[in-house]
C-alpha positions in Angstrom: 136.2 59.5 120.6 139.2 62.2 120.3 137.2 64.4 122.5 137.2 61.6 125.3 140.9 61.3 124.9 141.5 65.1 125.4 139.3 65.3 128.5 141.0 62.1 130.1 144.3 63.6 129.3 143.5 66.9 130.9 142.0 65.4 134.0 145.0 63.3 134.5 147.3 66.0 133.7 145.5 68.4 136.2 145.7 65.4 138.8 149.4 65.3 138.7 149.5 69.0 139.0 147.5 68.8 142.2 149.6 66.1 143.6 152.7 68.1 142.8 151.1 71.2 144.6 151.6 73.2 141.4 148.1 74.3 140.8 148.6 77.4 142.9 151.3 78.8 140.7 150.2 82.0 138.9 151.4 80.9 135.2 150.1 77.4 135.6 146.8 78.7 136.7 146.8 81.0 133.4 147.8 78.2 131.2 145.0 76.0 132.7 142.6 78.8 132.2 143.7 79.1 128.4 143.5 75.4 128.0 140.1 75.3 129.1 139.0 78.0 126.9 140.7 76.3 124.0 138.8 72.9 124.9 135.5 74.6 125.1 136.3 76.2 121.6 137.1 72.7 120.3 133.9 71.3 121.6 131.7 74.2 120.5 130.5 72.8 117.3 128.4 70.1 118.5 129.4 70.0 122.2 129.1 66.2 122.2 131.2 63.2 123.4 130.8 59.6 122.8 131.1 57.0 125.5 130.3 53.2 126.2 127.9 51.9 128.9 128.0 48.1 129.3 128.8 48.0 125.7 126.0 50.3 124.5 127.1 53.5 122.9 126.0 56.8 124.8 126.4 60.4 123.7 126.6 63.3 126.4 127.7 67.0 126.4 131.3 67.6 126.7 131.7 70.5 128.7 129.2 69.9 131.9 130.9 69.5 135.3 129.2 66.0 135.2 131.1 64.8 132.2 134.2 63.6 134.0 132.1 61.2 136.3 131.3 59.4 133.3 134.6 59.7 131.2 137.3 59.1 133.9 136.0 56.4 136.1 132.8 54.1 136.3 129.8 56.1 137.2 128.3 54.9 140.4 129.7 51.5 140.0 128.1 49.6 142.9 124.7 51.4 142.5 125.0 50.4 138.9 125.8 46.7 139.9 122.9 46.5 142.3 120.6 48.2 139.6 121.4 45.3 137.2 120.9 42.7 139.7 117.5 44.1 140.4 116.1 43.9 137.0 115.1 40.6 135.4 113.8 39.8 132.1 110.4 41.6 131.6 110.7 44.0 134.4 109.0 47.3 134.4 111.2 50.1 135.5 110.8 53.9 136.2 113.8 56.3 135.6 112.9 59.3 137.4 115.4 62.1 136.7 116.7 60.3 133.7 119.3 62.9 132.4 120.5 61.4 129.1 119.6 57.7 129.8 122.6 55.9 131.6 120.3 53.8 134.0 117.5 53.8 131.3 120.0 52.0 128.7 121.2 49.6 131.4 117.3 49.0 132.5 116.3 48.2 128.8 119.2 45.8 128.2 118.5 44.1 131.5 114.7 43.9 131.0 114.8 42.9 127.3 112.0 43.3 124.7 109.4 42.1 127.1 110.3 44.8 129.7 109.3 48.4 129.9 111.5 51.4 131.0 109.6 54.8 131.7 112.1 57.6 131.8 111.2 61.1 133.2 113.4 64.0 132.2 112.0 67.5 132.0 115.2 69.5 131.0 115.0 70.0 127.2 118.6 69.6 126.5 118.9 66.5 128.6 115.8 65.1 126.9 117.1 65.4 123.5 120.1 63.4 124.5 117.9 61.0 126.2 115.7 60.4 123.1 118.9 60.2 120.8 120.6 57.5 123.1 117.4 55.7 123.2 116.9 55.7 119.3 120.8 54.9 118.8 120.6 51.6 120.7 117.3 50.5 119.0 115.2 50.8 122.4 112.4 52.8 121.3 110.0 49.9 121.7 111.4 49.3 125.4 112.2 52.7 126.7 109.3 55.3 126.8 110.7 58.8 127.5 108.5 61.7 128.9 109.6 65.2 129.0 108.2 65.8 132.3 108.9 66.1 136.0 107.5 64.2 138.8 105.9 65.1 141.9 102.9 65.1 144.3 100.4 66.6 142.0 99.5 67.0 138.3 100.7 70.8 137.8 103.1 73.2 136.3 106.4 73.6 138.0 109.4 75.9 137.6 112.7 74.2 136.6 116.1 75.9 137.3 118.6 75.4 134.5 122.1 75.7 135.5 125.4 76.9 133.5 127.7 74.0 132.6 125.7 71.3 134.2 123.3 68.6 133.3 121.8 68.3 136.9 119.0 70.8 137.1 116.1 71.1 139.4 113.0 72.8 141.0 114.9 74.6 143.9 117.4 77.1 143.2 121.1 76.3 144.3 123.0 79.5 145.4 126.3 77.9 144.5 125.4 77.5 140.8 124.9 80.1 137.8 121.2 79.9 136.6 121.1 80.1 132.9 117.3 80.3 132.9 114.1 78.9 134.3 111.2 77.2 132.4 107.7 75.9 133.1 107.4 72.0 133.1 104.6 69.9 133.5 104.9 67.6 136.5 102.7 64.3 137.1 102.3 61.9 139.9 103.4 58.2 139.3 100.3 56.9 141.0 98.2 59.0 138.3 100.6 57.7 135.5 100.8 54.2 136.2 97.2 53.6 137.5 96.8 50.0 138.3 99.9 49.0 136.4 102.9 47.2 138.5 106.2 48.1 138.7 109.5 46.2 139.7 112.0 49.0 140.2 112.3 52.8 140.7 115.3 54.8 140.2 115.2 58.5 141.5 117.5 61.1 141.4 115.5 64.6 141.3 117.7 67.0 143.1 115.7 67.4 146.3 112.2 66.8 145.0 112.3 63.3 146.1 110.0 63.5 149.1 107.3 65.4 147.0 107.6 62.6 144.2 107.3 59.9 147.0 104.0 61.6 148.0 102.7 60.9 144.7 103.6 57.4 144.2 102.6 56.0 147.7 99.7 53.6 146.4 102.3 52.5 143.8 104.7 51.6 146.4 102.2 50.1 148.8 100.8 47.8 146.5 103.9 46.4 144.9 105.2 43.8 147.2 108.5 43.2 145.8 109.3 46.7 144.6 113.1 47.9 144.8 113.9 51.6 144.9 117.2 53.3 144.2 116.7 57.1 145.5 119.3 59.5 146.1 119.8 60.9 149.7 121.5 64.3 149.5 120.7 66.0 152.9 121.9 69.8 151.8 119.4 69.4 148.5 116.5 68.3 150.7 117.0 71.3 153.2 116.8 73.5 150.4 113.7 71.9 149.1 112.4 72.5 152.7 112.6 69.0 153.9 114.5 67.8 157.0 116.5 64.8 155.9 115.4 62.7 158.8 111.8 63.2 157.8 112.7 61.9 154.3 114.0 58.6 155.8 111.0 58.3 158.1 108.8 58.9 155.0 110.3 56.1 153.1 110.2 53.7 156.2 106.5 54.5 156.5 106.1 53.0 153.1 107.2 49.8 154.3 110.8 50.1 153.0 113.9 48.9 154.6 116.8 51.3 153.9 120.5 50.9 153.2 123.2 53.2 152.1 125.0 52.3 149.0 128.7 52.9 150.0 130.5 53.3 146.6 134.1 53.3 148.2 133.6 50.0 150.1 131.2 48.3 147.7 129.0 47.4 150.5 125.4 48.0 151.6 125.4 49.9 155.1 122.8 50.5 157.8 121.5 54.1 158.3 122.3 55.5 161.6 120.4 58.9 162.5 123.6 60.1 164.2 124.9 60.2 160.6 123.3 63.3 159.9 125.2 65.1 162.6 128.6 64.0 161.4 128.5 64.1 157.5 130.2 66.7 155.5 127.4 69.2 153.9 128.4 68.1 150.4 128.0 64.4 151.1 125.4 62.4 149.2 124.6 58.9 148.8 122.0 56.4 147.0 119.6 54.4 149.1 118.6 50.8 148.2 115.2 50.3 149.3 113.5 47.2 149.8 110.0 46.0 151.0 109.8 44.9 154.6 109.5 40.9 154.6 
């Protein structure tokens, strides 16, 4: 818990310096660099920090760029609220790109002992934490974790692992430092589920979403009340060789109505194709996808 407090204090102090315009002063930049190195040294022993997710304990890595998103503010609060509402007692849920289990734990809590959560996470370090968090919360008989990727065919793919990150992917990012590449097994959801039903799918796989959709078309088409929560990140899609507008069309052709989950206004908003010409390159959002009635 002391690590959480240190990170929160450092973030708050840095925000104050930003507001005062002091972050460009040379000696402050030097001091910040030395403090960051000290923090990394303090965290080096096990590099873990503990938080609470809807009252459940969860462990994550202390020194990744994404840690702040979980420690300082609620993580994707409106997406989380809608996700909780979508899952009923006994629901069957897929968490594709589970990382260390944030949405998997929430799904297990909502679905209960009669529910099932299938969590896919190919990155070894993330998978270790995912499994740890499952066991720590006693959900070993509800959440079934698989160290696999999801795509449009059963094959072996290359996964790019990045320095100081827990968001890895199959398409290299020029803005991030690649630590290593590893081979991973990829499966299709249609093959994995067979004739089994699914109620909710959450998917965040760094631009590989269109290819994973190709491998779950039968599953989506036959489940009449299915709800999908999928990331829409135009920059990542283009890096994967996909036109963002084609991705939206792909979802619509599967009989889905699409809405943007606006975390700032706490509203669901319709998607305008003009949006793609106006957005900042770093913009991304989650989509709330429901079957046409």
